[in-house]
C-alpha positions as CSV (number, residue, x, y, z in Angstrom):
1,R,-54.1,-100.3,-30.4
2,E,-54.4,-100.5,-34.1
3,P,-51.6,-99.0,-36.1
4,G,-52.5,-95.8,-37.9
5,P,-51.5,-94.4,-41.2
6,A,-47.9,-94.1,-40.1
7,M,-47.8,-97.8,-39.1
8,F,-44.2,-98.2,-40.5
9,L,-42.7,-95.1,-39.1
10,H,-42.8,-95.3,-35.3
11,Q,-39.3,-96.3,-34.3
12,Q,-38.9,-98.9,-31.6
13,A,-36.1,-99.1,-29.0
14,P,-33.3,-101.5,-30.0
15,T,-33.3,-104.9,-28.3
16,P,-29.7,-106.2,-28.4
17,Q,-30.2,-109.3,-26.2
18,L,-29.7,-112.8,-27.6
19,I,-32.5,-115.4,-27.2
20,P,-31.7,-119.1,-27.0
21,T,-33.7,-120.6,-29.9
22,R,-34.2,-124.3,-30.6
23,F,-34.3,-125.7,-34.1
24,I,-35.6,-129.2,-34.8
25,W,-35.3,-131.5,-37.8
26,R,-37.7,-134.4,-37.7
27,Y,-37.1,-136.3,-40.9
28,G,-34.0,-138.4,-40.3
29,G,-30.6,-138.5,-42.0
30,N,-27.1,-139.4,-41.1
31,Q,-25.7,-135.9,-40.7
32,V,-27.7,-132.8,-40.3
33,F,-26.5,-129.2,-40.1
34,L,-28.3,-125.9,-39.7
35,C,-27.5,-122.8,-41.8
36,G,-29.2,-119.5,-42.1
37,S,-29.1,-115.7,-42.4
38,F,-27.6,-115.7,-38.8
39,T,-24.6,-117.6,-40.1
40,R,-24.4,-115.4,-43.2
41,W,-25.3,-118.6,-45.1
42,V,-21.7,-119.6,-44.8
43,D,-21.1,-121.3,-41.5
44,T,-23.1,-124.3,-40.4
45,V,-24.2,-125.5,-37.0
46,P,-24.1,-129.3,-36.3
47,M,-27.4,-130.7,-35.1
48,Q,-27.4,-133.6,-32.5
49,T,-29.7,-136.6,-32.4
50,I,-32.1,-136.8,-29.5
51,E,-31.7,-139.8,-27.3
52,G,-34.7,-142.1,-27.6
53,S,-36.1,-140.3,-30.7
54,P,-34.7,-141.8,-33.9
55,G,-34.5,-139.5,-36.8
56,L,-34.9,-136.4,-34.6
57,Y,-32.2,-133.7,-34.6
58,S,-32.0,-130.5,-32.6
59,C,-29.7,-127.6,-31.8
60,V,-29.9,-124.4,-29.8
61,V,-28.6,-121.1,-31.3
62,S,-28.6,-117.7,-29.5
63,L,-30.3,-115.2,-31.9
64,P,-31.1,-111.5,-31.6
65,P,-34.8,-110.6,-31.7
66,G,-36.2,-110.3,-35.2
67,Y,-36.6,-112.3,-38.4
68,H,-34.2,-115.0,-39.5
69,Q,-34.2,-117.4,-42.4
70,Y,-32.7,-120.8,-42.3
71,K,-32.4,-124.2,-44.0
72,F,-31.1,-127.7,-43.1
73,I,-28.3,-129.5,-44.8
74,V,-29.2,-133.2,-44.6
75,D,-26.5,-135.6,-45.9
76,G,-25.1,-132.9,-48.1
77,E,-28.5,-131.7,-49.5
78,W,-30.3,-128.5,-48.8
79,R,-33.7,-129.1,-47.3
80,H,-36.4,-127.0,-45.7
81,D,-39.1,-128.1,-43.3
82,E,-42.5,-127.9,-45.1
83,A,-44.3,-128.1,-41.8
84,Q,-42.8,-124.8,-40.7
85,A,-43.3,-121.2,-42.1
86,C,-41.4,-120.7,-45.3
87,L,-40.8,-118.1,-48.0
88,P,-39.2,-118.1,-51.5
89,D,-36.1,-115.9,-51.9
90,P,-35.4,-113.8,-55.0
91,M,-33.6,-116.7,-56.6
92,G,-36.6,-119.0,-56.3
93,N,-35.2,-121.1,-53.4
94,V,-37.5,-121.9,-50.5
95,N,-36.3,-121.0,-47.0
96,N,-37.8,-121.5,-43.6
97,W,-38.1,-118.4,-41.4
98,I,-38.6,-117.6,-37.7
99,F,-39.5,-114.5,-35.8
100,V,-37.6,-114.4,-32.5
101,K,-39.4,-112.4,-29.8
102,S,-37.5,-110.2,-27.4
103,V,-37.5,-111.0,-23.7
104,D,-40.0,-108.2,-23.1
105,A,-42.4,-109.5,-25.8
106,Q,-42.2,-113.0,-24.3
107,N,-43.3,-111.7,-20.9
108,V,-46.4,-109.9,-22.2
109,Q,-49.5,-111.3,-20.5
110,L,-51.5,-113.4,-23.0
111,P,-55.2,-114.1,-22.9
112,L,-56.0,-117.1,-20.8
113,N,-56.8,-119.4,-23.7
114,L,-53.5,-118.6,-25.3
115,A,-51.1,-118.6,-22.3
116,P,-48.2,-121.0,-22.8
117,L,-48.3,-124.0,-20.5
118,S,-44.5,-124.5,-20.7
119,T,-42.2,-122.1,-18.7
120,S,-39.2,-122.9,-20.8
121,K,-37.0,-119.9,-21.7
122,V,-36.1,-121.4,-25.1
123,N,-37.9,-119.9,-28.1
124,F,-39.2,-122.4,-30.7
125,V,-39.6,-122.1,-34.4
126,R,-42.8,-120.2,-35.3
127,G,-45.6,-122.6,-35.1
128,E,-44.2,-124.2,-32.0
129,E,-44.6,-121.4,-29.5
130,H,-47.7,-122.1,-27.5
131,K,-47.6,-125.9,-27.0
132,R,-48.0,-128.3,-24.2
133,S,-45.0,-129.5,-22.2
134,A,-43.2,-132.4,-23.8
135,P,-39.9,-134.3,-23.3
136,E,-36.9,-132.2,-24.3
137,G,-36.4,-132.2,-28.0
138,D,-39.9,-133.2,-28.8
139,T,-43.2,-131.4,-28.9
140,E,-46.8,-132.2,-29.6
141,M,-48.5,-130.9,-32.8
142,E,-50.9,-128.0,-32.0
143,T,-54.4,-127.8,-33.3
144,S,-55.2,-125.7,-36.4
145,S,-57.3,-123.3,-34.3
146,S,-54.5,-122.6,-31.9
147,A,-52.1,-122.1,-34.8
148,A,-54.4,-119.5,-36.3
149,E,-54.6,-117.7,-32.9
150,S,-50.8,-117.8,-32.6
151,S,-50.5,-116.3,-36.1
152,M,-52.8,-113.4,-35.1
153,L,-50.6,-112.6,-32.1
154,I,-47.4,-112.6,-34.2
155,I,-48.8,-110.0,-36.6
156,G,-48.1,-107.3,-34.0
157,D,-44.5,-108.4,-33.7
158,E,-44.1,-108.4,-37.5
159,V,-45.5,-104.9,-37.8
160,S,-43.2,-103.7,-35.0
161,F,-40.2,-105.3,-36.6
162,T,-40.9,-104.0,-40.1
163,R,-41.7,-100.6,-38.7
164,Q,-38.4,-100.5,-36.8
165,K,-36.3,-101.5,-39.8
166,V,-38.0,-99.1,-42.2
167,A,-37.7,-96.3,-39.6
168,E,-34.0,-97.0,-39.1
169,F,-33.5,-96.9,-42.9
170,L,-35.5,-93.7,-43.4
171,S,-33.7,-92.0,-40.5
172,S,-30.3,-92.6,-42.1
173,H,-31.2,-91.1,-45.5
174,T,-32.0,-87.5,-46.4
175,V,-34.5,-85.7,-48.6
176,Y,-31.6,-84.7,-50.9
177,E,-31.5,-88.3,-52.1
178,L,-34.9,-87.9,-53.7
179,V,-33.6,-85.2,-56.0
180,P,-32.9,-86.8,-59.4
181,D,-29.7,-86.2,-61.3
182,S,-31.8,-84.6,-64.1
183,G,-35.3,-83.3,-64.2
184,K,-37.6,-80.3,-64.2
185,V,-39.9,-78.7,-61.7
186,I,-42.8,-76.5,-62.9
187,V,-43.2,-73.2,-61.0
188,L,-46.1,-70.8,-61.6
189,D,-45.9,-67.1,-61.0
190,T,-48.6,-65.6,-58.9
191,Q,-49.2,-62.9,-61.6
192,L,-50.7,-65.6,-63.9
193,R,-54.4,-65.8,-64.5
194,I,-56.1,-68.6,-62.6
195,Q,-57.4,-70.1,-65.8
196,T,-53.9,-70.0,-67.3
197,A,-52.4,-71.6,-64.2
198,F,-54.7,-74.5,-64.3
199,H,-54.3,-74.9,-68.0
200,A,-50.5,-75.1,-67.4
201,L,-51.1,-77.9,-64.9
202,Y,-53.2,-79.7,-67.5
203,E,-50.6,-79.2,-70.3
204,Q,-47.8,-80.5,-68.0
205,G,-49.9,-83.4,-66.7
206,I,-49.2,-82.6,-63.0
207,P,-51.7,-82.2,-60.1
208,A,-49.9,-79.4,-58.3
209,A,-47.1,-76.8,-58.6
210,P,-45.2,-74.4,-56.4
211,L,-46.1,-70.7,-56.6
212,W,-43.5,-68.0,-57.0
213,D,-44.0,-64.5,-55.6
214,S,-42.0,-62.2,-58.0
215,V,-42.4,-59.2,-55.6
216,R,-41.0,-61.0,-52.5
217,R,-38.9,-63.2,-54.7
218,Q,-39.7,-66.4,-52.9
219,I,-41.8,-69.5,-53.0
220,C,-45.1,-68.6,-51.3
221,G,-47.3,-71.7,-51.6
222,M,-48.7,-74.4,-53.8
223,I,-51.6,-74.6,-56.2
224,S,-53.4,-77.8,-56.8
225,A,-56.5,-79.5,-58.1
226,S,-58.2,-78.9,-54.8
227,D,-57.7,-75.1,-55.3
228,F,-59.4,-75.5,-58.7
229,I,-62.4,-77.2,-57.1
230,D,-62.6,-74.6,-54.4
231,A,-62.4,-71.7,-56.9
232,I,-65.1,-73.3,-59.1
233,N,-67.4,-73.8,-56.1
234,K,-66.9,-70.2,-54.8
235,I,-67.6,-68.7,-58.3
236,R,-70.7,-70.9,-58.7
237,L,-72.2,-69.4,-55.5
238,S,-71.4,-65.8,-56.4
239,S,-71.8,-65.6,-60.2
240,A,-74.0,-66.6,-63.0
241,K,-73.7,-70.2,-64.1
242,A,-72.3,-69.3,-67.5
243,Q,-69.6,-67.1,-66.1
244,I,-67.6,-69.7,-64.2
245,F,-64.7,-69.9,-66.7
246,E,-64.8,-66.2,-67.4
247,E,-64.4,-65.5,-63.7
248,L,-61.4,-67.8,-63.6
249,E,-59.8,-65.8,-66.4
250,A,-60.5,-62.5,-64.6
251,H,-58.5,-63.2,-61.5
252,T,-54.7,-63.7,-61.1
253,I,-53.4,-66.2,-58.6
254,A,-52.2,-63.3,-56.4
255,T,-55.6,-61.5,-56.3
256,W,-57.4,-64.8,-55.7
257,R,-55.1,-65.6,-52.8
258,A,-55.7,-62.1,-51.4
259,R,-59.4,-62.6,-51.6
260,K,-59.1,-65.9,-49.8
261,A,-56.9,-64.4,-47.1
262,S,-59.5,-61.8,-46.4
263,Q,-62.0,-64.6,-45.5
264,S,-59.7,-67.0,-43.6
265,P,-55.9,-67.3,-43.1
266,L,-54.0,-69.0,-46.0
267,K,-52.3,-72.2,-45.3
268,K,-48.6,-71.8,-44.5
269,L,-46.0,-73.0,-46.9
270,V,-44.8,-76.5,-45.9
271,W,-41.4,-77.2,-47.3
272,L,-38.5,-79.6,-46.7
273,S,-34.8,-78.9,-46.3
274,P,-32.6,-81.2,-48.4
275,E,-30.8,-82.2,-45.1
276,E,-34.1,-83.4,-43.5
277,N,-34.2,-87.2,-42.9
278,L,-36.7,-89.2,-44.9
279,K,-38.6,-90.4,-41.8
280,N,-39.4,-86.8,-40.8
281,A,-40.2,-86.0,-44.4
282,A,-42.8,-88.9,-44.5
283,L,-44.3,-87.8,-41.3
284,I,-44.6,-84.2,-42.5
285,C,-46.4,-85.4,-45.7
286,L,-48.8,-87.4,-43.6
287,E,-49.5,-84.6,-41.0
288,S,-49.9,-81.8,-43.6
289,N,-52.0,-84.0,-45.9
290,F,-50.1,-82.6,-48.9
291,S,-49.3,-84.9,-51.8
292,L,-46.4,-82.8,-53.0
293,I,-44.0,-80.8,-50.8
294,P,-41.2,-78.5,-52.2
295,I,-37.6,-79.3,-51.4
296,I,-36.0,-75.9,-50.8
297,A,-32.4,-75.0,-50.1
298,M,-32.5,-71.8,-48.0
299,G,-29.8,-69.2,-48.0
300,G,-26.1,-69.3,-49.0
301,K,-22.9,-69.9,-47.1
302,D,-23.0,-66.6,-45.3
303,N,-26.7,-66.9,-44.1
304,E,-28.4,-70.3,-44.3
305,N,-31.7,-68.8,-43.2
306,D,-31.9,-66.0,-45.8
307,K,-35.4,-66.3,-47.2
308,N,-34.4,-64.1,-50.1
309,D,-32.2,-66.9,-51.4
310,M,-34.6,-69.8,-51.9
311,R,-33.6,-72.5,-54.4
312,L,-36.2,-75.0,-55.3
313,L,-34.6,-78.4,-55.9
314,H,-37.5,-80.8,-56.4
315,L,-40.8,-81.9,-55.0
316,A,-41.0,-84.6,-52.4
317,S,-43.9,-87.0,-52.1
318,L,-44.9,-90.2,-50.3
319,S,-44.8,-91.9,-53.6
320,A,-41.1,-90.9,-54.1
321,I,-40.3,-92.1,-50.6
322,L,-42.0,-95.4,-51.1
323,S,-40.1,-95.8,-54.5
324,F,-36.9,-95.1,-52.7
325,L,-37.7,-97.7,-50.1
326,S,-38.6,-100.3,-52.7
327,R,-35.4,-99.8,-54.6
328,H,-33.4,-100.3,-51.5
329,F,-35.3,-103.4,-50.2
330,K,-36.1,-104.9,-53.5
331,S,-33.5,-107.7,-53.2
332,S,-34.2,-108.3,-49.5
333,M,-38.0,-108.0,-49.3
334,V,-38.1,-111.7,-48.5
335,A,-36.5,-110.8,-45.1
336,F,-39.9,-109.2,-44.2
337,P,-42.5,-112.0,-43.9
338,L,-45.1,-109.4,-43.1
339,L,-45.0,-108.4,-46.8
340,A,-46.1,-111.9,-47.8
341,R,-49.3,-111.6,-45.8
342,P,-52.6,-111.0,-47.7
343,L,-54.3,-107.7,-47.3
344,D,-57.3,-109.0,-45.4
345,S,-55.0,-110.1,-42.5
346,L,-53.5,-106.6,-42.0
347,P,-54.8,-103.4,-40.4
348,I,-54.5,-101.2,-43.4
349,G,-56.9,-99.6,-45.9
350,T,-60.5,-98.5,-45.8
351,W,-63.0,-101.2,-46.2
352,Q,-66.7,-101.2,-46.9
353,V,-67.4,-104.6,-45.4
354,S,-65.6,-107.1,-43.2
355,K,-64.9,-110.5,-44.6
356,D,-65.2,-111.9,-41.1
357,K,-68.8,-112.6,-40.2
358,N,-68.0,-111.9,-36.5
359,G,-66.5,-108.5,-37.4
360,D,-62.9,-108.2,-38.5
361,K,-61.4,-105.8,-35.9
362,M,-58.1,-105.6,-37.8
363,Q,-59.7,-103.8,-40.7
364,R,-60.6,-100.1,-40.7
365,I,-64.3,-100.5,-41.5
366,S,-65.9,-97.2,-42.6
367,K,-68.3,-95.9,-45.2
368,L,-66.7,-96.2,-48.6
369,H,-67.9,-93.4,-50.8
370,T,-68.7,-94.3,-54.4
371,I,-70.4,-92.5,-57.3
372,K,-72.1,-93.5,-60.5
373,P,-71.5,-92.3,-64.1
374,S,-74.8,-90.4,-63.9
375,T,-73.8,-88.5,-60.7
376,K,-73.7,-84.8,-61.3
377,L,-70.1,-83.5,-61.5
378,T,-70.8,-80.8,-59.0
379,D,-72.1,-83.4,-56.5
380,A,-68.9,-85.5,-57.0
381,L,-66.7,-82.5,-56.4
382,N,-68.5,-81.6,-53.2
383,L,-68.2,-85.1,-52.0
384,L,-64.5,-85.2,-52.6
385,L,-64.2,-82.1,-50.4
386,E,-66.7,-83.0,-47.7
387,A,-65.5,-86.6,-47.3
388,N,-61.9,-85.4,-47.4
389,V,-60.9,-88.1,-49.9
390,S,-58.7,-87.9,-52.9
391,S,-60.7,-90.1,-55.2
392,L,-64.1,-91.8,-55.6
393,P,-64.7,-95.2,-57.3
394,I,-67.3,-95.1,-60.1
395,V,-69.5,-98.1,-60.0
396,N,-72.5,-99.5,-61.9
397,D,-75.9,-100.4,-60.4
398,R,-74.4,-103.7,-59.1
399,G,-71.5,-102.0,-57.4
400,A,-69.0,-103.3,-59.9
401,L,-66.0,-101.0,-60.6
402,I,-66.1,-99.0,-63.8
403,D,-63.6,-96.2,-63.3
404,I,-62.4,-93.7,-60.8
405,Y,-62.7,-90.0,-60.4
406,A,-59.9,-88.3,-58.5
407,R,-59.4,-84.7,-57.4
408,S,-56.6,-84.4,-59.9
409,D,-59.0,-85.3,-62.8
410,I,-60.7,-81.9,-62.4
411,I,-57.5,-80.4,-64.1
412,Q,-58.7,-82.0,-67.3
413,L,-61.5,-79.4,-67.4
414,A,-58.9,-76.7,-67.8
415,S,-58.3,-77.8,-71.4
416,D,-59.5,-75.4,-74.1
417,S,-61.8,-78.1,-75.5
418,A,-63.5,-78.6,-72.2
419,Y,-64.1,-74.9,-71.7
420,S,-66.1,-74.7,-74.9
421,A,-67.8,-78.2,-74.8
422,I,-69.0,-78.6,-71.2
423,S,-71.9,-77.0,-69.4
424,F,-70.6,-77.2,-65.9
425,E,-73.8,-77.2,-63.9
426,D,-75.4,-79.9,-66.1
427,A,-72.3,-82.0,-66.6
428,T,-72.2,-85.6,-65.2
429,V,-69.2,-87.6,-64.1
430,S,-69.6,-89.6,-67.4
431,D,-69.2,-86.3,-69.3
432,A,-66.1,-85.4,-67.3
433,L,-64.5,-88.8,-67.9
434,I,-64.5,-88.2,-71.6
435,F,-61.8,-85.5,-71.1
436,C,-59.9,-87.7,-68.7
437,H,-59.7,-90.6,-71.2
438,Q,-58.8,-88.2,-74.0
439,S,-56.0,-86.7,-72.0
440,N,-54.8,-90.2,-70.8
441,N,-54.6,-91.4,-74.4
442,M,-52.7,-88.3,-75.6
443,K,-50.3,-87.9,-72.8
444,T,-49.5,-91.3,-71.3
445,K,-50.2,-95.0,-71.7
446,T,-50.4,-95.7,-68.0
447,A,-53.6,-97.2,-66.5
448,R,-56.1,-94.9,-64.8
449,V,-57.2,-97.5,-62.3
450,Y,-55.1,-100.2,-60.4
451,V,-56.9,-103.0,-58.7
452,C,-56.1,-105.9,-56.4
453,T,-58.0,-108.5,-54.3
454,R,-58.1,-109.1,-50.6
455,Q,-55.8,-112.1,-51.1
456,D,-53.0,-110.2,-52.8
457,S,-49.9,-109.8,-50.7
458,L,-48.8,-106.5,-49.1
459,R,-45.6,-106.8,-51.2
460,T,-47.7,-106.7,-54.4
461,V,-49.5,-103.7,-53.2
462,L,-46.3,-101.8,-52.2
463,E,-44.7,-102.6,-55.5
464,T,-47.7,-101.2,-57.4
465,L,-48.0,-98.1,-55.2
466,A,-44.3,-97.4,-55.8
467,L,-45.0,-96.9,-59.6
468,P,-45.0,-93.3,-60.8
469,G,-48.4,-91.7,-60.5
470,V,-50.1,-94.5,-58.5
471,R,-51.6,-93.1,-55.3
472,R,-54.3,-95.7,-54.5
473,I,-55.4,-99.3,-55.4
474,I,-59.0,-100.3,-55.5
475,V,-59.7,-103.7,-53.8
476,I,-62.3,-105.6,-55.7
477,E,-64.1,-109.0,-55.4
478,P,-62.5,-111.1,-58.3
479,E,-65.8,-112.5,-59.7
480,S,-68.2,-109.7,-59.4
481,K,-65.7,-106.8,-59.6
482,C,-67.6,-105.1,-56.8
483,V,-65.6,-102.6,-54.8
484,E,-64.6,-103.8,-51.3
485,G,-62.0,-101.2,-50.2
486,I,-59.2,-98.8,-51.1
487,V,-55.6,-99.0,-50.0
488,S,-53.7,-95.7,-50.5
489,L,-50.2,-94.4,-50.1
490,V,-51.2,-92.9,-46.7
491,D,-52.3,-96.3,-45.5
492,V,-49.0,-98.1,-46.1
493,V,-46.3,-95.5,-45.5
């Protein structure tokens, strides 16, 4: 089964057993010791020469399942085995690493061509698992093809291990920890005119905001760029073309919500308690498909469920959770070798084509929607809603990336200059981008589009997505700049 969007959140059962694991040093020396994360990089394990095999040292250490880093001390010098898997640590040192499988994982039935021929219960360093029987302390080198197949099998273990560690961390922290020491949250009253509300989103540079019902004195929902698109589309179908913005000015948020409620039930308010753990918060963000969710403290000391006492603390998002994770694991990301893997070896993202000529089953291949600068703005907005995507790459005739148009960009049309300058029905995506770039230059210096290649590591992608305001990365071919895929926050969290 391929992991879904919540690939890091499914918590695995703990596996406390210890697995005897053999380490081998093949390159001679008078005295050889093993040291690693399992000895806290302090204690050392003496390695013994193997009779009849000059220059070959080995030792067996019982390790818990999971990732471990290690190095050898040969005649007083730190050494690593270049023939085995290795990673640089934050200080620039190179360590070997090993993934120790649990007993259950070792007993999983393998395909016939990958089944190990040896029945030894001792785990070997990664790259030595599925080899032919050999005298104790020695092994034969495996072929490059079998090494690649072994690597494919290990990916599932890496995902499970990383998912477990991340889930454990998120479960032990609460939503309250996302609330900054100082900050502001924009709340809009439902008595505001729709045009004024969207103009406020534009002025504040935010894609969504909570709604305050002054009659009931409580937070009653959220208003976002998607609501703006929905309102424009409904007005286009029921009014003259020239009256779109006039109609937006004629309705308050409350009357518009009442009109919508008469046609279909309004979405229920999704909110988070500050005591909720971050794992559940991430799952709620994914399941609700909301980019921002209000954090609300309900009631007081006497009645914790009093809806008349709602205190809005902040807004939670997948981006904030990922940033929180990145800050915590920043100095220990090297402990997760999965993060060093290139994107095209992992089952995340949406891809237009597979790099593997035989069909890459690990990628989620689907139709990648793109638009051109000449595409009508109304068609682009409809595609955003129909395809249920948050953004559309803008490409030229060769398929090379030019820019991107996201749902949140529609907010730029709420500016006073856009109202008077644009003919909505005739406007193209290129016309709408003018206002996007004007706003970007005036309000912030951040990039509109972030790109990467298939060969970039998952760690690079995560660090970019953890930046404020970044919700997706476009995967391009380095030479042609043609769009190959998209990796979003939903894909990696």
